[in-house]
mmCIF file as gemmi writes it, N, C-alpha and C atoms, coordinates in Angstrom:
data_model
loop_
_atom_site.group_PDB
_atom_site.id
_atom_site.type_symbol
_atom_site.label_atom_id
_atom_site.label_alt_id
_atom_site.label_comp_id
_atom_site.label_asym_id
_atom_site.label_entity_id
_atom_site.label_seq_id
_atom_site.pdbx_PDB_ins_code
_atom_site.Cartn_x
_atom_site.Cartn_y
_atom_site.Cartn_z
_atom_site.occupancy
_atom_site.B_iso_or_equiv
_atom_site.pdbx_formal_charge
_atom_site.auth_seq_id
_atom_site.auth_asym_id
_atom_site.pdbx_PDB_model_num
ATOM 1 N N . MET Axp A 1 ? 13.149 26.036 -0.872 1 0 ? 1 A 1
ATOM 2 C CA . MET Axp A 1 ? 13.054 24.618 -0.532 1 0 ? 1 A 1
ATOM 3 C C . MET Axp A 1 ? 14.402 23.971 -0.83 1 0 ? 1 A 1
ATOM 4 N N . ASN Axp A 2 ? 14.822 23.116 0.082 1 0 ? 2 A 1
ATOM 5 C CA . ASN Axp A 2 ? 16.056 22.358 -0.117 1 0 ? 2 A 1
ATOM 6 C C . ASN Axp A 2 ? 15.698 21.059 -0.834 1 0 ? 2 A 1
ATOM 7 N N . GLU Axp A 3 ? 16.112 20.941 -2.078 1 0 ? 3 A 1
ATOM 8 C CA . GLU Axp A 3 ? 15.764 19.782 -2.899 1 0 ? 3 A 1
ATOM 9 C C . GLU Axp A 3 ? 16.273 18.471 -2.31 1 0 ? 3 A 1
ATOM 10 N N . ASP Axp A 4 ? 17.487 18.472 -1.759 1 0 ? 4 A 1
ATOM 11 C CA . ASP Axp A 4 ? 18.044 17.245 -1.174 1 0 ? 4 A 1
ATOM 12 C C . ASP Axp A 4 ? 17.234 16.79 0.032 1 0 ? 4 A 1
ATOM 13 N N . THR Axp A 5 ? 16.877 17.732 0.9 1 0 ? 5 A 1
ATOM 14 C CA . THR Axp A 5 ? 16.081 17.396 2.079 1 0 ? 5 A 1
ATOM 15 C C . THR Axp A 5 ? 14.711 16.871 1.662 1 0 ? 5 A 1
ATOM 16 N N . PHE Axp A 6 ? 14.082 17.563 0.709 1 0 ? 6 A 1
ATOM 17 C CA . PHE Axp A 6 ? 12.768 17.151 0.217 1 0 ? 6 A 1
ATOM 18 C C . PHE Axp A 6 ? 12.832 15.75 -0.383 1 0 ? 6 A 1
ATOM 19 N N . ASN Axp A 7 ? 13.804 15.507 -1.237 1 0 ? 7 A 1
ATOM 20 C CA . ASN Axp A 7 ? 13.951 14.219 -1.91 1 0 ? 7 A 1
ATOM 21 C C . ASN Axp A 7 ? 14.177 13.101 -0.9 1 0 ? 7 A 1
ATOM 22 N N . THR Axp A 8 ? 15.05 13.322 0.07 1 0 ? 8 A 1
ATOM 23 C CA . THR Axp A 8 ? 15.339 12.317 1.088 1 0 ? 8 A 1
ATOM 24 C C . THR Axp A 8 ? 14.103 12.029 1.937 1 0 ? 8 A 1
ATOM 25 N N . SER Axp A 9 ? 13.412 13.082 2.346 1 0 ? 9 A 1
ATOM 26 C CA . SER Axp A 9 ? 12.215 12.918 3.167 1 0 ? 9 A 1
ATOM 27 C C . SER Axp A 9 ? 11.124 12.172 2.393 1 0 ? 9 A 1
ATOM 28 N N . LEU Axp A 10 ? 10.939 12.525 1.137 1 0 ? 10 A 1
ATOM 29 C CA . LEU Axp A 10 ? 9.934 11.867 0.303 1 0 ? 10 A 1
ATOM 30 C C . LEU Axp A 10 ? 10.257 10.389 0.108 1 0 ? 10 A 1
ATOM 31 N N . ARG Axp A 11 ? 11.507 10.08 -0.178 1 0 ? 11 A 1
ATOM 32 C CA . ARG Axp A 11 ? 11.917 8.678 -0.352 1 0 ? 11 A 1
ATOM 33 C C . ARG Axp A 11 ? 11.729 7.877 0.93 1 0 ? 11 A 1
ATOM 34 N N . ASN Axp A 12 ? 12.057 8.468 2.081 1 0 ? 12 A 1
ATOM 35 C CA . ASN Axp A 12 ? 11.867 7.774 3.357 1 0 ? 12 A 1
ATOM 36 C C . ASN Axp A 12 ? 10.388 7.499 3.618 1 0 ? 12 A 1
ATOM 37 N N . PHE Axp A 13 ? 9.541 8.465 3.316 1 0 ? 13 A 1
ATOM 38 C CA . PHE Axp A 13 ? 8.103 8.273 3.497 1 0 ? 13 A 1
ATOM 39 C C . PHE Axp A 13 ? 7.596 7.156 2.595 1 0 ? 13 A 1
ATOM 40 N N . LEU Axp A 14 ? 7.961 7.179 1.321 1 0 ? 14 A 1
ATOM 41 C CA . LEU Axp A 14 ? 7.491 6.162 0.384 1 0 ? 14 A 1
ATOM 42 C C . LEU Axp A 14 ? 8.028 4.776 0.736 1 0 ? 14 A 1
ATOM 43 N N . LYS Axp A 15 ? 9.248 4.705 1.24 1 0 ? 15 A 1
ATOM 44 C CA . LYS Axp A 15 ? 9.804 3.423 1.673 1 0 ? 15 A 1
ATOM 45 C C . LYS Axp A 15 ? 8.986 2.868 2.841 1 0 ? 15 A 1
ATOM 46 N N . LYS Axp A 16 ? 8.658 3.735 3.796 1 0 ? 16 A 1
ATOM 47 C CA . LYS Axp A 16 ? 7.853 3.324 4.95 1 0 ? 16 A 1
ATOM 48 C C . LYS Axp A 16 ? 6.469 2.863 4.506 1 0 ? 16 A 1
ATOM 49 N N . VAL Axp A 17 ? 5.857 3.597 3.588 1 0 ? 17 A 1
ATOM 50 C CA . VAL Axp A 17 ? 4.539 3.222 3.068 1 0 ? 17 A 1
ATOM 51 C C . VAL Axp A 17 ? 4.61 1.858 2.399 1 0 ? 17 A 1
ATOM 52 N N . GLY Axp A 18 ? 5.614 1.647 1.56 1 0 ? 18 A 1
ATOM 53 C CA . GLY Axp A 18 ? 5.733 0.387 0.83 1 0 ? 18 A 1
ATOM 54 C C . GLY Axp A 18 ? 5.942 -0.804 1.738 1 0 ? 18 A 1
ATOM 55 N N . ILE Axp A 19 ? 6.863 -0.682 2.672 1 0 ? 19 A 1
ATOM 56 C CA . ILE Axp A 19 ? 7.173 -1.792 3.577 1 0 ? 19 A 1
ATOM 57 C C . ILE Axp A 19 ? 5.992 -2.097 4.488 1 0 ? 19 A 1
ATOM 58 N N . THR Axp A 20 ? 5.412 -1.06 5.07 1 0 ? 20 A 1
ATOM 59 C CA . THR Axp A 20 ? 4.283 -1.248 5.977 1 0 ? 20 A 1
ATOM 60 C C . THR Axp A 20 ? 3.072 -1.826 5.247 1 0 ? 20 A 1
ATOM 61 N N . SER Axp A 21 ? 2.799 -1.309 4.059 1 0 ? 21 A 1
ATOM 62 C CA . SER Axp A 21 ? 1.659 -1.795 3.284 1 0 ? 21 A 1
ATOM 63 C C . SER Axp A 21 ? 1.822 -3.262 2.922 1 0 ? 21 A 1
ATOM 64 N N . GLN Axp A 22 ? 3.013 -3.636 2.483 1 0 ? 22 A 1
ATOM 65 C CA . GLN Axp A 22 ? 3.25 -5.031 2.112 1 0 ? 22 A 1
ATOM 66 C C . GLN Axp A 22 ? 3.045 -5.954 3.298 1 0 ? 22 A 1
ATOM 67 N N . ARG Axp A 23 ? 3.56 -5.583 4.452 1 0 ? 23 A 1
ATOM 68 C CA . ARG Axp A 23 ? 3.405 -6.42 5.653 1 0 ? 23 A 1
ATOM 69 C C . ARG Axp A 23 ? 1.944 -6.572 6.044 1 0 ? 23 A 1
ATOM 70 N N . GLU Axp A 24 ? 1.195 -5.48 6 1 0 ? 24 A 1
ATOM 71 C CA . GLU Axp A 24 ? -0.213 -5.53 6.386 1 0 ? 24 A 1
ATOM 72 C C . GLU Axp A 24 ? -1.029 -6.37 5.408 1 0 ? 24 A 1
ATOM 73 N N . ILE Axp A 25 ? -0.747 -6.237 4.121 1 0 ? 25 A 1
ATOM 74 C CA . ILE Axp A 25 ? -1.46 -7.04 3.119 1 0 ? 25 A 1
ATOM 75 C C . ILE Axp A 25 ? -1.142 -8.514 3.304 1 0 ? 25 A 1
ATOM 76 N N . GLU Axp A 26 ? 0.131 -8.843 3.477 1 0 ? 26 A 1
ATOM 77 C CA . GLU Axp A 26 ? 0.527 -10.245 3.681 1 0 ? 26 A 1
ATOM 78 C C . GLU Axp A 26 ? -0.143 -10.831 4.912 1 0 ? 26 A 1
ATOM 79 N N . LYS Axp A 27 ? -0.175 -10.07 6.005 1 0 ? 27 A 1
ATOM 80 C CA . LYS Axp A 27 ? -0.793 -10.539 7.242 1 0 ? 27 A 1
ATOM 81 C C . LYS Axp A 27 ? -2.291 -10.776 7.043 1 0 ? 27 A 1
ATOM 82 N N . ALA Axp A 28 ? -2.972 -9.858 6.377 1 0 ? 28 A 1
ATOM 83 C CA . ALA Axp A 28 ? -4.415 -9.987 6.175 1 0 ? 28 A 1
ATOM 84 C C . ALA Axp A 28 ? -4.743 -11.146 5.235 1 0 ? 28 A 1
ATOM 85 N N . VAL Axp A 29 ? -3.951 -11.328 4.191 1 0 ? 29 A 1
ATOM 86 C CA . VAL Axp A 29 ? -4.197 -12.429 3.255 1 0 ? 29 A 1
ATOM 87 C C . VAL Axp A 29 ? -3.964 -13.771 3.948 1 0 ? 29 A 1
ATOM 88 N N . ARG Axp A 30 ? -2.894 -13.892 4.704 1 0 ? 30 A 1
ATOM 89 C CA . ARG Axp A 30 ? -2.622 -15.153 5.414 1 0 ? 30 A 1
ATOM 90 C C . ARG Axp A 30 ? -3.711 -15.476 6.429 1 0 ? 30 A 1
ATOM 91 N N . ALA Axp A 31 ? -4.204 -14.453 7.111 1 0 ? 31 A 1
ATOM 92 C CA . ALA Axp A 31 ? -5.285 -14.662 8.081 1 0 ? 31 A 1
ATOM 93 C C . ALA Axp A 31 ? -6.567 -15.097 7.365 1 0 ? 31 A 1
ATOM 94 N N . ALA Axp A 32 ? -6.862 -14.493 6.23 1 0 ? 32 A 1
ATOM 95 C CA . ALA Axp A 32 ? -8.057 -14.865 5.476 1 0 ? 32 A 1
ATOM 96 C C . ALA Axp A 32 ? -7.936 -16.285 4.923 1 0 ? 32 A 1
ATOM 97 N N . LEU Axp A 33 ? -6.745 -16.664 4.494 1 0 ? 33 A 1
ATOM 98 C CA . LEU Axp A 33 ? -6.528 -18.045 4.034 1 0 ? 33 A 1
ATOM 99 C C . LEU Axp A 33 ? -6.722 -19.033 5.179 1 0 ? 33 A 1
ATOM 100 N N . ALA Axp A 34 ? -6.15 -18.729 6.333 1 0 ? 34 A 1
ATOM 101 C CA . ALA Axp A 34 ? -6.249 -19.618 7.493 1 0 ? 34 A 1
ATOM 102 C C . ALA Axp A 34 ? -7.69 -19.755 7.972 1 0 ? 34 A 1
ATOM 103 N N . ALA Axp A 35 ? -8.472 -18.677 7.836 1 0 ? 35 A 1
ATOM 104 C CA . ALA Axp A 35 ? -9.865 -18.701 8.283 1 0 ? 35 A 1
ATOM 105 C C . ALA Axp A 35 ? -10.806 -19.268 7.225 1 0 ? 35 A 1
ATOM 106 N N . GLY Axp A 36 ? -10.269 -19.57 6.057 1 0 ? 36 A 1
ATOM 107 C CA . GLY Axp A 36 ? -11.091 -20.128 4.994 1 0 ? 36 A 1
ATOM 108 C C . GLY Axp A 36 ? -11.879 -19.099 4.199 1 0 ? 36 A 1
ATOM 109 N N . ARG Axp A 37 ? -11.605 -17.82 4.408 1 0 ? 37 A 1
ATOM 110 C CA . ARG Axp A 37 ? -12.307 -16.778 3.652 1 0 ? 37 A 1
ATOM 111 C C . ARG Axp A 37 ? -11.748 -16.616 2.239 1 0 ? 37 A 1
ATOM 112 N N . LEU Axp A 38 ? -10.537 -17.106 2.035 1 0 ? 38 A 1
ATOM 113 C CA . LEU Axp A 38 ? -9.918 -17.118 0.707 1 0 ? 38 A 1
ATOM 114 C C . LEU Axp A 38 ? -9.478 -18.537 0.391 1 0 ? 38 A 1
ATOM 115 N N . LYS Axp A 39 ? -9.49 -18.883 -0.897 1 0 ? 39 A 1
ATOM 116 C CA . LYS Axp A 39 ? -9.029 -20.193 -1.328 1 0 ? 39 A 1
ATOM 117 C C . LYS Axp A 39 ? -7.567 -20.178 -1.759 1 0 ? 39 A 1
ATOM 118 N N . GLY Axp A 40 ? -7.093 -19.018 -2.185 1 0 ? 40 A 1
ATOM 119 C CA . GLY Axp A 40 ? -5.702 -18.9 -2.601 1 0 ? 40 A 1
ATOM 120 C C . GLY Axp A 40 ? -5.522 -18.71 -4.09 1 0 ? 40 A 1
ATOM 121 N N . ASN Axp A 41 ? -6.633 -18.653 -4.812 1 0 ? 41 A 1
ATOM 122 C CA . ASN Axp A 41 ? -6.537 -18.453 -6.255 1 0 ? 41 A 1
ATOM 123 C C . ASN Axp A 41 ? -7.247 -17.176 -6.71 1 0 ? 41 A 1
ATOM 124 N N . GLU Axp A 42 ? -7.581 -16.317 -5.764 1 0 ? 42 A 1
ATOM 125 C CA . GLU Axp A 42 ? -8.336 -15.104 -6.072 1 0 ? 42 A 1
ATOM 126 C C . GLU Axp A 42 ? -7.45 -13.997 -6.66 1 0 ? 42 A 1
ATOM 127 N N . LYS Axp A 43 ? -8.145 -13.06 -7.273 1 0 ? 43 A 1
ATOM 128 C CA . LYS Axp A 43 ? -7.557 -11.785 -7.676 1 0 ? 43 A 1
ATOM 129 C C . LYS Axp A 43 ? -8.27 -10.745 -6.828 1 0 ? 43 A 1
ATOM 130 N N . LEU Axp A 44 ? -7.538 -10.097 -5.956 1 0 ? 44 A 1
ATOM 131 C CA . LEU Axp A 44 ? -8.141 -9.168 -5.005 1 0 ? 44 A 1
ATOM 132 C C . LEU Axp A 44 ? -8.055 -7.737 -5.525 1 0 ? 44 A 1
ATOM 133 N N . PRO Axp A 45 ? -9.188 -7.05 -5.609 1 0 ? 45 A 1
ATOM 134 C CA . PRO Axp A 45 ? -9.134 -5.647 -5.999 1 0 ? 45 A 1
ATOM 135 C C . PRO Axp A 45 ? -8.481 -4.84 -4.878 1 0 ? 45 A 1
ATOM 136 N N . ALA Axp A 46 ? -7.616 -3.924 -5.249 1 0 ? 46 A 1
ATOM 137 C CA . ALA Axp A 46 ? -6.915 -3.112 -4.244 1 0 ? 46 A 1
ATOM 138 C C . ALA Axp A 46 ? -7.022 -1.638 -4.616 1 0 ? 46 A 1
ATOM 139 N N . LYS Axp A 47 ? -7.092 -0.808 -3.598 1 0 ? 47 A 1
ATOM 140 C CA . LYS Axp A 47 ? -7.151 0.632 -3.806 1 0 ? 47 A 1
ATOM 141 C C . LYS Axp A 47 ? -6.302 1.313 -2.75 1 0 ? 47 A 1
ATOM 142 N N . MET Axp A 48 ? -5.51 2.261 -3.177 1 0 ? 48 A 1
ATOM 143 C CA . MET Axp A 48 ? -4.649 3.026 -2.268 1 0 ? 48 A 1
ATOM 144 C C . MET Axp A 48 ? -4.977 4.497 -2.465 1 0 ? 48 A 1
ATOM 145 N N . THR Axp A 49 ? -5.215 5.199 -1.384 1 0 ? 49 A 1
ATOM 146 C CA . THR Axp A 49 ? -5.456 6.638 -1.465 1 0 ? 49 A 1
ATOM 147 C C . THR Axp A 49 ? -4.327 7.361 -0.75 1 0 ? 49 A 1
ATOM 148 N N . LEU Axp A 50 ? -3.675 8.21 -1.489 1 0 ? 50 A 1
ATOM 149 C CA . LEU Axp A 50 ? -2.592 9.038 -0.944 1 0 ? 50 A 1
ATOM 150 C C . LEU Axp A 50 ? -3.145 10.429 -0.718 1 0 ? 50 A 1
ATOM 151 N N . SER Axp A 51 ? -2.998 10.932 0.472 1 0 ? 51 A 1
ATOM 152 C CA . SER Axp A 51 ? -3.428 12.307 0.734 1 0 ? 51 A 1
ATOM 153 C C . SER Axp A 51 ? -2.344 13.028 1.509 1 0 ? 51 A 1
ATOM 154 N N . ILE Axp A 52 ? -2.148 14.281 1.154 1 0 ? 52 A 1
ATOM 155 C CA . ILE Axp A 52 ? -1.145 15.104 1.826 1 0 ? 52 A 1
ATOM 156 C C . ILE Axp A 52 ? -1.792 16.442 2.15 1 0 ? 52 A 1
ATOM 157 N N . GLY Axp A 53 ? -1.858 16.712 3.447 1 0 ? 53 A 1
ATOM 158 C CA . GLY Axp A 53 ? -2.408 17.978 3.889 1 0 ? 53 A 1
ATOM 159 C C . GLY Axp A 53 ? -1.475 19.134 3.547 1 0 ? 53 A 1
ATOM 160 N N . GLY Axp A 54 ? -2.033 20.305 3.48 1 0 ? 54 A 1
ATOM 161 C CA . GLY Axp A 54 ? -1.24 21.494 3.191 1 0 ? 54 A 1
ATOM 162 C C . GLY Axp A 54 ? -1.126 21.792 1.71 1 0 ? 54 A 1
ATOM 163 N N . ILE Axp A 55 ? -1.323 20.765 0.871 1 0 ? 55 A 1
ATOM 164 C CA . ILE Axp A 55 ? -1.289 20.993 -0.576 1 0 ? 55 A 1
ATOM 165 C C . ILE Axp A 55 ? -2.541 20.414 -1.245 1 0 ? 55 A 1
ATOM 166 N N . ASN Axp A 56 ? -3.475 19.95 -0.433 1 0 ? 56 A 1
ATOM 167 C CA . ASN Axp A 56 ? -4.746 19.41 -0.933 1 0 ? 56 A 1
ATOM 168 C C . ASN Axp A 56 ? -4.547 18.325 -1.984 1 0 ? 56 A 1
ATOM 169 N N . LEU Axp A 57 ? -3.603 17.425 -1.742 1 0 ? 57 A 1
ATOM 170 C CA . LEU Axp A 57 ? -3.368 16.317 -2.662 1 0 ? 57 A 1
ATOM 171 C C . LEU Axp A 57 ? -4.164 15.11 -2.211 1 0 ? 57 A 1
ATOM 172 N N . SER Axp A 58 ? -4.917 14.56 -3.131 1 0 ? 58 A 1
ATOM 173 C CA . SER Axp A 58 ? -5.609 13.295 -2.913 1 0 ? 58 A 1
ATOM 174 C C . SER Axp A 58 ? -5.508 12.523 -4.219 1 0 ? 58 A 1
ATOM 175 N N . HIS Axp A 59 ? -4.838 11.375 -4.173 1 0 ? 59 A 1
ATOM 176 C CA . HIS Axp A 59 ? -4.582 10.593 -5.387 1 0 ? 59 A 1
ATOM 177 C C . HIS Axp A 59 ? -4.937 9.139 -5.109 1 0 ? 59 A 1
ATOM 178 N N . VAL Axp A 60 ? -5.779 8.555 -5.97 1 0 ? 60 A 1
ATOM 179 C CA . VAL Axp A 60 ? -6.233 7.18 -5.8 1 0 ? 60 A 1
ATOM 180 C C . VAL Axp A 60 ? -5.553 6.304 -6.837 1 0 ? 60 A 1
ATOM 181 N N . ILE Axp A 61 ? -5.035 5.158 -6.375 1 0 ? 61 A 1
ATOM 182 C CA . ILE Axp A 61 ? -4.414 4.175 -7.249 1 0 ? 61 A 1
ATOM 183 C C . ILE Axp A 61 ? -5.208 2.886 -7.112 1 0 ? 61 A 1
ATOM 184 N N . ASP Axp A 62 ? -5.709 2.372 -8.243 1 0 ? 62 A 1
ATOM 185 C CA . ASP Axp A 62 ? -6.445 1.114 -8.261 1 0 ? 62 A 1
ATOM 186 C C . ASP Axp A 62 ? -5.568 0.027 -8.863 1 0 ? 62 A 1
ATOM 187 N N . GLY Axp A 63 ? -5.732 -1.189 -8.364 1 0 ? 63 A 1
ATOM 188 C CA . GLY Axp A 63 ? -4.964 -2.301 -8.896 1 0 ? 63 A 1
ATOM 189 C C . GLY Axp A 63 ? -5.559 -3.623 -8.484 1 0 ? 63 A 1
ATOM 190 N N . THR Axp A 64 ? -4.823 -4.673 -8.763 1 0 ? 64 A 1
ATOM 191 C CA . THR Axp A 64 ? -5.241 -6.029 -8.427 1 0 ? 64 A 1
ATOM 192 C C . THR Axp A 64 ? -4.068 -6.775 -7.829 1 0 ? 64 A 1
ATOM 193 N N . ILE Axp A 65 ? -4.342 -7.555 -6.792 1 0 ? 65 A 1
ATOM 194 C CA . ILE Axp A 65 ? -3.33 -8.417 -6.195 1 0 ? 65 A 1
ATOM 195 C C . ILE Axp A 65 ? -3.728 -9.854 -6.499 1 0 ? 65 A 1
ATOM 196 N N . ASP Axp A 66 ? -2.918 -10.516 -7.296 1 0 ? 66 A 1
ATOM 197 C CA . ASP Axp A 66 ? -3.173 -11.907 -7.701 1 0 ? 66 A 1
ATOM 198 C C . ASP Axp A 66 ? -2.562 -12.861 -6.678 1 0 ? 66 A 1
ATOM 199 N N . LEU Axp A 67 ? -3.347 -13.828 -6.244 1 0 ? 67 A 1
ATOM 200 C CA . LEU Axp A 67 ? -2.841 -14.813 -5.285 1 0 ? 67 A 1
ATOM 201 C C . LEU Axp A 67 ? -2.31 -16.068 -5.962 1 0 ? 67 A 1
ATOM 202 N N . GLU Axp A 68 ? -2.609 -16.254 -7.212 1 0 ? 68 A 1
ATOM 203 C CA . GLU Axp A 68 ? -2.151 -17.456 -7.913 1 0 ? 68 A 1
ATOM 204 C C . GLU Axp A 68 ? -1.323 -17.075 -9.109 1 0 ? 68 A 1
């Protein structure tokens, strides 16, 4: 395995995940606020599941997104 290639590929994947996830969360929260489904002071439970085929990796991360 080429460590440099692996490291670069992994960082690019995680960067894409982070940027895309943030945009989707922001869009969904703004839409929920506009529709009146959120007031803007909630703490939203969040869960992220990372899975990678070929190595049978499945990892769940739980957290909270505070709006206030």
